[in-house]
VOPAGU-2260 file (C-alpha; in pm, 1 decimal, decimal comma):
REM VOPAGU-2260
SITE   aa  ch    i         X         Y         Z
SITE  MET   A    0   -4850,5    -249,6   -3975,5
SITE  PHE   A    1   -4668,8    -547,1   -3912,5
SITE  SER   A    2   -4745,0    -903,0   -4032,8
SITE  VAL   A    3   -4871,1   -1220,2   -3784,5
SITE  LYS   A    4   -4587,7   -1406,1   -4033,1
SITE  TYR   A    5   -4359,7   -1132,2   -3898,4
SITE  LEU   A    6   -4438,7   -1154,8   -3594,3
SITE  ARG   A    7   -4411,3   -1481,7   -3529,6
SITE  PHE   A    8   -4083,1   -1470,2   -3640,6
SITE  VAL   A    9   -4021,4   -1210,1   -3384,5
SITE  VAL   A   10   -4132,1   -1422,4   -3103,9
SITE  LEU   A   11   -3932,6   -1749,9   -3257,6
SITE  PHE   A   12   -3614,8   -1529,4   -3260,1
SITE  LEU   A   13   -3665,9   -1371,2   -2883,2
SITE  ILE   A   14   -3709,5   -1768,8   -2774,9
SITE  LEU   A   15   -3395,0   -1859,9   -2944,3
SITE  ALA   A   16   -3152,7   -1577,9   -2815,5
SITE  LEU   A   17   -3374,1   -1641,6   -2507,5
SITE  VAL   A   18   -3275,1   -1978,4   -2404,5
SITE  GLY   A   19   -2992,8   -2021,7   -2597,3
SITE  LEU   A   20   -2934,3   -2337,2   -2852,3
SITE  GLY   A   21   -2580,3   -2427,2   -2919,5
SITE  ALA   A   22   -2279,0   -2320,0   -2714,3
SITE  ASN   A   23   -2227,2   -2036,8   -2491,9
SITE  GLY   A   24   -2598,1   -1952,8   -2456,1
SITE  GLY   A   25   -2666,3   -1923,5   -2101,5
SITE  CYS   A   26   -2705,7   -1578,4   -1964,2
SITE  GLY   A   27   -2591,5   -1438,5   -1624,7
SITE  CYS   A   28   -2833,0   -1200,7   -1516,3
SITE  PRO   A   29   -3036,6   -1228,6   -1186,1
SITE  GLY   A   30   -3337,9   -1159,2   -1168,2
SITE  PRO   A   31   -3662,0   -1277,8   -1240,9
SITE  THR   A   32   -3665,4   -1697,0   -1359,9
SITE  PRO   A   33   -3748,0   -1608,0   -1777,1
SITE  ALA   A   34   -4080,2   -1836,9   -1825,1
SITE  GLY   A   35   -3974,7   -2153,2   -2010,9
SITE  LEU   A   36   -3637,2   -2223,3   -1785,6
SITE  GLY   A   37   -3509,1   -2311,6   -1465,9
SITE  LYS   A   38   -3245,7   -2105,7   -1325,7
SITE  ILE   A   39   -2932,5   -2265,7   -1096,0
SITE  THR   A   40   -2761,9   -2003,1    -930,2
SITE  GLY   A   41   -2479,4   -1995,9    -585,1
SITE  TYR   A   42   -2185,8   -1841,8    -567,1
SITE  VAL   A   43   -1810,6   -1959,8    -554,6
SITE  ALA   A   44   -1597,9   -1966,0    -280,6
SITE  SER   A   45   -1231,2   -2066,0    -160,1
SITE  SER   A   46   -1197,8   -2390,1      39,5
SITE  VAL   A   47    -996,6   -2233,7     307,6
SITE  LEU   A   48   -1292,3   -1993,6     432,9
SITE  ALA   A   49   -1651,4   -2103,5     425,5
SITE  THR   A   50   -1678,7   -1709,6     418,6
SITE  THR   A   51   -1472,2   -1638,5     161,0
SITE  ARG   A   52   -1607,4   -1555,7    -219,9
SITE  ILE   A   53   -1391,4   -1531,6    -546,7
SITE  PRO   A   54   -1542,0   -1230,9    -811,1
SITE  GLY   A   55   -1470,2   -1346,8   -1188,8
SITE  ALA   A   56   -1436,6   -1729,8   -1125,1
SITE  THR   A   57   -1594,2   -1921,3   -1437,3
SITE  VAL   A   58   -1922,5   -2110,9   -1400,3
SITE  THR   A   59   -1981,8   -2328,2   -1699,1
SITE  ALA   A   60   -2276,6   -2576,8   -1725,2
SITE  VAL   A   61   -2290,4   -2883,3   -1976,4
SITE  GLY   A   62   -2555,3   -3077,0   -2075,7
SITE  GLY   A   63   -2782,1   -3228,3   -2339,3
SITE  GLY   A   64   -2560,0   -3053,3   -2598,8
SITE  LYS   A   65   -2602,7   -2725,8   -2456,3
SITE  THR   A   66   -2346,9   -2462,0   -2295,3
SITE  TYR   A   67   -2397,5   -2184,6   -2034,7
SITE  THR   A   68   -2135,3   -1972,1   -1931,6
SITE  THR   A   69   -2126,2   -1670,0   -1721,8
SITE  VAL   A   70   -1876,2   -1537,7   -1439,1
SITE  THR   A   71   -1908,3   -1468,6   -1045,9
SITE  ASP   A   72   -2019,2   -1134,8    -976,9
SITE  ASP   A   73   -1834,0    -893,5    -732,4
SITE  GLN   A   74   -1914,9   -1030,3    -427,7
SITE  GLY   A   75   -1812,8   -1411,4    -587,7
SITE  ASN   A   76   -2233,0   -1496,0    -693,1
SITE  TYR   A   77   -2352,2   -1622,6   -1006,2
SITE  THR   A   78   -2681,9   -1737,5   -1173,9
SITE  LEU   A   79   -2737,9   -1910,2   -1485,2
SITE  PHE   A   80   -3091,4   -1957,5   -1728,9
SITE  VAL   A   81   -3079,9   -2279,1   -1900,1
SITE  GLN   A   82   -3389,0   -2531,4   -2057,7
SITE  ALA   A   83   -3498,1   -2821,4   -1806,4
SITE  GLY   A   84   -3190,8   -3080,7   -1826,6
SITE  THR   A   85   -2891,8   -3261,8   -1621,5
SITE  TYR   A   86   -2589,0   -3051,0   -1663,9
SITE  ASP   A   87   -2189,6   -3138,2   -1542,8
SITE  VAL   A   88   -2202,2   -2777,0   -1321,0
SITE  SER   A   89   -1843,4   -2642,6   -1286,0
SITE  ALA   A   90   -1630,7   -2336,2   -1173,0
SITE  SER   A   91   -1257,8   -2221,8   -1247,8
SITE  LYS   A   92   -1077,8   -1940,2   -1117,6
SITE  GLU   A   93    -628,5   -1884,5   -1169,7
SITE  THR   A   94    -427,6   -2004,5    -956,7
SITE  PHE   A   95    -736,5   -2248,8    -780,2
SITE  ASN   A   96    -875,1   -2594,1    -878,8
SITE  THR   A   97   -1111,0   -2644,8   -1129,7
SITE  GLN   A   98   -1480,9   -2796,2    -943,1
SITE  THR   A   99   -1715,7   -2965,9   -1140,0
SITE  GLN   A  100   -2054,0   -3056,4    -955,1
SITE  SER   A  101   -2217,3   -3359,4   -1195,9
SITE  GLY   A  102   -2563,0   -3473,1   -1271,5
SITE  VAL   A  103   -2716,5   -3127,2   -1182,6
SITE  THR   A  104   -3152,2   -3167,5   -1276,1
SITE  VAL   A  105   -3315,3   -2853,5   -1318,9
SITE  ASN   A  106   -3675,3   -2845,2   -1415,7
SITE  THR   A  107   -3897,2   -2534,8   -1586,2
SITE  ASP   A  108   -3945,3   -2340,9   -1367,0
SITE  GLU   A  109   -3699,1   -2420,4   -1094,6
SITE  THR   A  110   -3390,6   -2270,6    -883,4
SITE  LYS   A  111   -3099,1   -2509,7    -793,6
SITE  THR   A  112   -2867,7   -2342,6    -582,2
SITE  VAL   A  113   -2539,9   -2530,8    -682,9
SITE  ASN   A  114   -2212,8   -2331,5    -461,8
SITE  PHE   A  115   -1891,3   -2406,5    -510,7
SITE  SER   A  116   -1588,6   -2475,8    -319,4
SITE  LEU   A  117   -1248,7   -2432,2    -465,5
SITE  THR   A  118    -874,7   -2616,6    -379,6
SITE  THR   A  119    -575,2   -2458,7    -466,7
SITE  GLY   A  120    -297,3   -2744,6    -512,0
SITE  SER   A  121    -274,3   -3059,0    -370,5
SITE  GLY   A  122    -590,6   -2897,3    -108,0
SITE  GLY   A  123    -378,0   -2925,2     168,4
SITE  THR   A  124    -255,7   -2629,2     461,0
SITE  THR   A  125      49,2   -2676,8     609,5
SITE  GLU   A  126     211,1   -2532,7     882,4
SITE  ILE   A  127     374,8   -2180,6     835,8
SITE  SER   A  128     621,4   -1988,6    1042,6
SITE  VAL   A  129     569,4   -1602,0    1034,2
SITE  SER   A  130     819,2   -1377,0    1177,4
SITE  TYR   A  131     611,8   -1085,2    1138,3
SITE  LEU   A  132     304,8    -913,6     952,9
SITE  GLY   A  133     293,6    -558,4     843,6
SITE  PHE   A  134     -13,4    -387,0     706,9
SITE  ILE   A  135      52,3     -51,0     516,1
SITE  THR   A  136    -268,2     121,1     418,3
SITE  ILE   A  137    -256,5     408,7     218,8
SITE  THR   A  138    -491,8     682,3      78,0
SITE  HIS   A  139    -420,3     834,8    -208,6
SITE  PRO   A  140    -489,0    1085,6    -505,3
SITE  SER   A  141    -641,1     819,2    -794,4
SITE  GLN   A  142    -428,0     987,2   -1035,7
SITE  PHE   A  143    -126,0     758,8    -818,2
SITE  ASP   A  144     -80,8     388,8    -945,7
SITE  ILE   A  145      36,3     209,3    -622,7
SITE  ARG   A  146     247,4     -14,3    -833,6
SITE  ASN   A  147     461,2     246,4    -875,9
SITE  ILE   A  148     588,6     231,4    -508,0
SITE  ARG   A  149     902,9     156,9    -374,4
SITE  LEU   A  150    1068,6     -10,5    -120,6
SITE  ASP   A  151    1360,1    -103,2      19,4
SITE  LYS   A  152    1513,2    -447,0      84,3
SITE  ASN   A  153    1311,1    -527,4     404,4
SITE  LEU   A  154     989,2    -382,1     159,6
SITE  LYS   A  155     935,7     -68,0     418,5
SITE  PRO   A  156     819,6     258,0     307,6
SITE  ASP   A  157     986,1     611,4     361,0
SITE  ILE   A  158     909,9     913,4     369,3
SITE  LYS   A  159    1117,9     983,7      74,6
SITE  SER   A  160    1055,0     688,2    -120,2
SITE  LEU   A  161     710,0     736,9     -91,0
SITE  LEU   A  162     687,7    1114,9    -207,2
SITE  ASP   A  163     981,2     953,0    -533,8
SITE  SER   A  164     739,6     697,1    -569,7
SITE  PHE   A  165     380,2     965,3    -617,0
SITE  PRO   A  166     557,5    1253,0    -875,8
SITE  LEU   A  167     374,9    1609,8    -853,4
SITE  ASN   A  168     304,7    1639,9   -1202,5
SITE  ILE   A  169     -55,4    1588,7   -1193,0
SITE  ARG   A  170    -411,2    1803,7   -1202,0
SITE  THR   A  171    -344,1    2067,3    -882,3
SITE  ASP   A  172    -758,6    2076,3    -837,0
SITE  GLY   A  173    -812,2    1685,0    -793,8
SITE  PHE   A  174   -1103,0    1546,7    -515,2
SITE  ASP   A  175   -1121,8    1174,1    -605,1
SITE  TYR   A  176    -925,5     965,8    -379,2
SITE  ARG   A  177    -918,3     602,7    -319,7
SITE  SER   A  178    -743,4     389,4     -62,6
SITE  ALA   A  179    -475,7     128,6     -85,7
SITE  LEU   A  180    -338,3    -206,9      80,9
SITE  ILE   A  181     -14,9    -350,3     147,8
SITE  ILE   A  182      32,6    -659,9     308,1
SITE  THR   A  183     452,9    -753,0     382,6
SITE  ALA   A  184     530,5   -1089,0     563,0
SITE  GLY   A  185     817,1   -1243,2     639,1
SITE  PHE   A  186     907,0   -1607,1     759,5
SITE  ASP   A  187    1171,5   -1783,2     939,9
SITE  PRO   A  188    1219,3   -2017,7     797,3
SITE  SER   A  189    1138,5   -2040,4     469,2
SITE  PRO   A  190     764,0   -2081,2     283,1
SITE  PRO   A  191     713,4   -2479,0     181,3
SITE  LEU   A  192     921,0   -2586,8    -157,1
SITE  GLY   A  193     577,1   -2540,9    -398,2
SITE  THR   A  194     526,8   -2188,8    -282,2
SITE  GLN   A  195     375,2   -1972,2    -492,0
SITE  GLY   A  196     230,8   -1637,0    -369,8
SITE  SER   A  197     -21,0   -1521,2    -171,1
SITE  ARG   A  198    -367,7   -1368,8    -149,9
SITE  ILE   A  199    -601,5   -1140,0     -11,7
SITE  TYR   A  200    -947,9   -1151,9      90,3
SITE  VAL   A  201   -1129,0    -890,2     271,3
SITE  GLY   A  202   -1472,3    -804,3     398,7
SITE  THR   A  203   -1630,7    -484,8     584,5
SITE  SER   A  204   -1788,2    -683,4     854,5
SITE  PRO   A  205   -1585,0    -911,2    1078,9
SITE  ASN   A  206   -1866,1   -1201,9     985,1
SITE  GLY   A  207   -1769,0   -1188,6     638,8
SITE  PRO   A  208   -1812,8   -1239,8     326,6
SITE  PHE   A  209   -1444,6   -1167,6     276,6
SITE  ILE   A  210   -1391,4   -1121,9    -115,3
SITE  LEU   A  211   -1085,2   -1199,7    -332,4
SITE  LYS   A  212    -923,6    -870,4    -385,3
SITE  SER   A  213    -535,8   -1028,1    -541,9
SITE  LEU   A  214    -415,7   -1299,8    -643,0
SITE  GLY   A  215     -53,4   -1193,9    -599,5
SITE  SER   A  216     264,0   -1366,1    -669,7
SITE  GLY   A  217     608,7   -1292,0    -622,6
SITE  VAL   A  218     720,9   -1432,5    -293,3
SITE  VAL   A  219    1076,6   -1378,1    -218,3
SITE  THR   A  220    1295,5   -1675,7    -212,9
SITE  SER   A  221    1578,4   -1531,9     -20,4
SITE  MET   A  222    1741,4   -1677,2     253,0
SITE  PRO   A  223    1614,8   -1668,5     583,9
SITE  PRO   A  224    1381,6   -1460,9     667,0
SITE  SER   A  225    1219,3   -1481,6     320,1
SITE  SER   A  226     940,9   -1232,2     276,5
SITE  VAL   A  227     638,0   -1199,3      39,8
SITE  PHE   A  228     468,5    -864,0     -68,1
SITE  ASN   A  229      92,2    -844,2    -222,3
SITE  SER   A  230    -128,9    -516,1    -284,5
SITE  ILE   A  231    -490,5    -377,5    -349,8
SITE  ASP   A  232    -602,1     -22,7    -472,9
SITE  THR   A  233    -960,9     -46,7    -521,2
SITE  LEU   A  234   -1032,2     -10,2    -142,8
SITE  SER   A  235   -1254,9     323,6     -21,0
SITE  PRO   A  236   -1109,6     583,1     241,7
SITE  ASN   A  237   -1193,5     653,6     641,9
SITE  THR   A  238   -1341,7     250,6     600,5
SITE  THR   A  239   -1236,8      -4,8     864,4
SITE  TYR   A  240   -1161,2    -312,3     677,4
SITE  TYR   A  241   -1118,1    -683,9     768,7
SITE  ILE   A  242    -825,4    -879,9     637,2
SITE  TYR   A  243    -724,4   -1266,6     556,5
SITE  PRO   A  244    -426,9   -1292,6     387,6
SITE  SER   A  245    -336,6   -1590,2     271,0
SITE  LEU   A  246     -19,0   -1793,2     109,6
SITE  TYR   A  247    -105,2   -2081,0    -172,9
SITE  GLY   A  248     130,0   -2341,5    -347,2
SITE  SER   A  249     163,2   -2708,5    -505,4
SITE  TRP   A  250      39,6   -2717,9    -112,5
SITE  GLY   A  251    -296,3   -2619,7    -113,2
SITE  GLU   A  252    -330,6   -2258,1      61,2
SITE  ASN   A  253    -303,1   -2141,4     408,8
SITE  ILE   A  254    -445,6   -1805,4     626,7
SITE  PRO   A  255    -471,4   -1687,5     968,7
SITE  GLU   A  256    -640,5   -1864,2    1266,1
SITE  GLU   A  257    -846,2   -1434,1    1278,2
SITE  TYR   A  258    -893,1   -1190,9    1082,6
SITE  MET   A  259    -613,9    -883,4    1039,2
SITE  GLU   A  260    -850,9    -555,6    1102,1
SITE  VAL   A  261    -686,2    -219,8     912,4
SITE  TYR   A  262    -824,6     101,5     876,4
SITE  THR   A  263    -798,5     324,5     566,6
SITE  PRO   A  264    -726,3     685,5     658,9
SITE  ASP   A  265    -953,1     947,0     551,1
SITE  GLU   A  266    -840,3    1176,9     236,3
SITE  LEU   A  267    -581,5    1449,6     331,4
SITE  VAL   A  268    -710,0    1842,2     120,2
SITE  LEU   A  269    -520,6    2111,3     154,1
SITE  ILE   A  270    -686,3    2449,0     293,6
SITE  ASN   A  271    -465,2    2733,0     194,2
SITE  PRO   A  272    -312,0    2903,5      22,8
SITE  GLU   A  273    -562,1    2836,4    -250,2
SITE  ASN   A  274    -404,1    2691,1    -515,2
SITE  GLU   A  275    -267,3    2904,3    -780,0
SITE  GLU   A  276    -232,9    3159,5    -483,6
SITE  GLU   A  277      45,8    3485,7    -569,7
SITE  VAL   A  278     199,4    3596,8    -263,7
SITE  TYR   A  279     542,2    3812,4    -241,8
SITE  GLU   A  280     900,8    3752,0    -241,1
SITE  GLY   A  281     948,8    3813,4     126,1
SITE  SER   A  282     597,6    3788,5     259,3
SITE  GLN   A  283     509,6    3479,6     547,3
SITE  VAL   A  284     320,6    3201,7     429,8
SITE  THR   A  285     103,9    2946,6     628,7
SITE  PHE   A  286      26,0    2626,1     553,5
SITE  GLU   A  287    -293,9    2447,7     647,8
SITE  TRP   A  288    -485,2    2102,4     576,0
SITE  THR   A  289    -757,8    1896,1     693,4
SITE  ASP   A  290    -689,6    1740,6    1046,8
SITE  LEU   A  291    -712,8    1294,4     961,1
SITE  TYR   A  292    -813,2    1275,8    1363,4
SITE  ALA   A  293    -919,1     888,3    1393,1
SITE  GLY   A  294    -767,0     856,0    1726,6
SITE  GLY   A  295    -461,5    1106,2    1685,2
SITE  GLY   A  296    -106,7    1066,6    1681,2
SITE  TRP   A  297     -55,6    1149,1    1295,9
SITE  ASN   A  298     288,7    1353,3    1184,9
SITE  TYR   A  299     261,9    1541,8     895,8
SITE  SER   A  300     524,9    1569,0     640,2
SITE  GLY   A  301     547,0    1854,3     386,4
SITE  GLU   A  302     697,0    1929,6      60,5
SITE  ILE   A  303     787,3    2233,6    -145,4
SITE  ARG   A  304     912,4    2175,4    -547,7
SITE  THR   A  305     991,6    2400,5    -828,7
SITE  GLU   A  306     745,1    2243,9   -1143,4
SITE  ASN   A  307    1054,5    2077,8   -1305,7
SITE  GLY   A  308    1034,8    1881,2    -986,5
SITE  GLU   A  309    1356,0    2032,3    -823,4
SITE  TYR   A  310    1348,2    1997,3    -455,3
SITE  VAL   A  311    1285,3    2330,5    -251,9
SITE  LEU   A  312    1258,4    2266,9      77,1
SITE  ASP   A  313    1004,8    2000,6     335,0
SITE  PHE   A  314     937,9    2052,9     702,3
SITE  ASN   A  315     768,0    1829,8     961,0
SITE  THR   A  316     511,6    1884,1    1222,2
SITE  ASP   A  317     226,1    1671,0    1410,6
SITE  ILE   A  318      19,0    2012,7    1393,7
SITE  THR   A  319    -208,7    2087,5    1077,7
SITE  SER   A  320     -31,4    2408,5     939,9
SITE  TYR   A  321     293,3    2530,7     911,5
SITE  THR   A  322     456,5    2886,9     800,9
SITE  ILE   A  323     722,4    2959,9     601,6
SITE  ASP   A  324     912,2    3321,4     502,6
SITE  ILE   A  325     885,0    3327,8     122,9
SITE  PRO   A  326    1258,8    3432,8      52,9
SITE  TYR   A  327    1395,6    3721,0    -173,0
SITE  GLU   A  328    1475,7    3597,6    -557,4
SITE  SER   A  329    1217,8    3322,1    -494,8
SITE  ALA   A  330     981,8    3445,0    -774,6
SITE  GLY   A  331     808,6    3175,9   -1005,8
SITE  THR   A  332     597,7    2861,2    -965,4
SITE  TYR   A  333     616,9    2599,3    -705,9
SITE  LEU   A  334     399,2    2261,7    -573,1
SITE  TRP   A  335     355,6    2141,5    -234,8
SITE  ARG   A  336     169,2    1901,9     -87,9
SITE  VAL   A  337     181,7    1781,2     232,6
SITE  ILE   A  338     134,7    1348,7     330,9
SITE  GLY   A  339      11,4    1276,1     706,2
SITE  SER   A  340     161,3     911,9     876,1
SITE  ARG   A  341     110,6     699,6    1185,6
SITE  SER   A  342     215,4     369,4    1287,5
SITE  SER   A  343     127,6      82,2    1577,3
SITE  ASN   A  344     464,5      91,5    1658,7
SITE  GLY   A  345     451,8     489,8    1686,9
SITE  GLU   A  346     722,9     528,0    1449,1
SITE  PRO   A  347     580,6     628,2    1143,4
SITE  LEU   A  348     605,7     463,8     804,6
SITE  SER   A  349     843,7     232,1    1039,3
SITE  LEU   A  350     792,1    -199,2     984,0
SITE  SER   A  351    1030,7    -352,3    1213,7
SITE  ARG   A  352    1152,3    -741,3    1210,6
SITE  PRO   A  353    1200,7    -843,4    1531,9
SITE  ASP   A  354    1348,5   -1085,0    1723,4
SITE  GLY   A  355    1103,6   -1371,2    1854,4
SITE  GLU   A  356     775,8   -1374,8    1832,4
SITE  MET   A  357     562,2   -1273,4    1519,3
SITE  SER   A  358     469,6    -908,1    1489,5
SITE  TYR   A  359     186,3    -770,7    1392,7
SITE  GLU   A  360     160,2    -406,4    1294,1
SITE  THR   A  361      61,7    -149,6    1095,7
SITE  ALA   A  362     133,3     183,4     905,0
SITE  GLU   A  363    -157,2     446,9     825,8
SITE  ILE   A  364     -66,1     713,5     494,9
SITE  SER   A  365    -283,7     953,4     322,1
SITE  ILE   A  366    -110,1    1196,1      25,2
SITE  SER   A  367    -328,9    1503,3     -51,4
SITE  TYR   A  368    -322,9    1639,8    -426,2
SITE  PRO   A  369     -57,6    1923,4    -477,2
SITE  ARG   A  370    -156,9    2338,6    -511,9
SITE  LYS   A  371      32,0    2554,0    -688,2
SITE  LEU   A  372     215,5    2833,6    -532,3
SITE  ILE   A  373     277,6    3162,2    -708,6
SITE  VAL   A  374     581,5    3346,4    -580,8
SITE  LEU   A  375     565,3    3708,6    -707,3
SITE  GLU   A  376     863,7    3968,0    -718,0
SITE  SER   A  377     901,1    4206,7    -393,9
SITE  GLU   A  378     642,4    4458,2    -395,1
SITE  PRO   A  379     766,5    4779,7    -485,8
SITE  VAL   A  380     863,3    5038,3    -208,3
SITE  ASP   A  381     729,6    5426,8    -307,5
């Protein structure tokens, strides 16, 4: 049986842990306010648009010799439980300026709302001449790393570069997919001096909130037309997203006047032949896969390679099947897969850079998991 003295020690220990006496003693957990404490809650946004939200921002309350710290959740919200007192509350995030709100008084059992709107650089904006804007959405096996994608000098993908970017040597019975967004933008003349990179804010509603998903950098600063490239790889297939891309630098941050609407394609799943199905030399095989639908206009490109990656053949079609004759003397194990693609200008995987007015184009791509096909020597003739 516990003694009264021991129980008092346990209660005192829990109280000390809860109120966080000393530095870094805050609790960022949402929920009811613990007895004897107050609560500071709110969100962190970018000053470029009120409906943006910044996940992973650090929020700190300092006062009365105590420091409470937490980070915003994936929706840009935070909660701090604090002892009664007066605090200076600040929010910070890399590439943004830190903002502090001083003299925030919190009483016991009271909730104070403190929201932040973080600026960038000098906190201003500037006119930027965008000559083209391209959005590529790619639904792909989760084992692929979108950072490996290869683009040409104009920041465009093509079928060959995609196939080379995503090797076939992954599991052939996979089913987990995710979607990526790649944004390319061209500027003529070049972006303002001091431009540092781009950001991507993503929403699932045209009314927001628009969540900061990428803090990309790497502006291409060649002579006009200059380009910028950014990507995210955490989206869901078969979903419509509303996007605000931004450009930022020492001068501030700039976004379009309206959001851009993009669609992530559905998963492309192979149907026949089954994985590791056996066929004979000299036979005929029909490859089949799911239809991506969503308005039509899809082009399907397939490839067959040996297990060590050597090219065997490829095909293109606008329907969801393709038939080939298996040649003789071709016994062995092969890998095959299919890529579906379409674009707003009717040319799959083409993001053109036209002269004159700004162009807004999209390309949508869906890549299947591979499957194995086992070719046996031709059946003996009786």
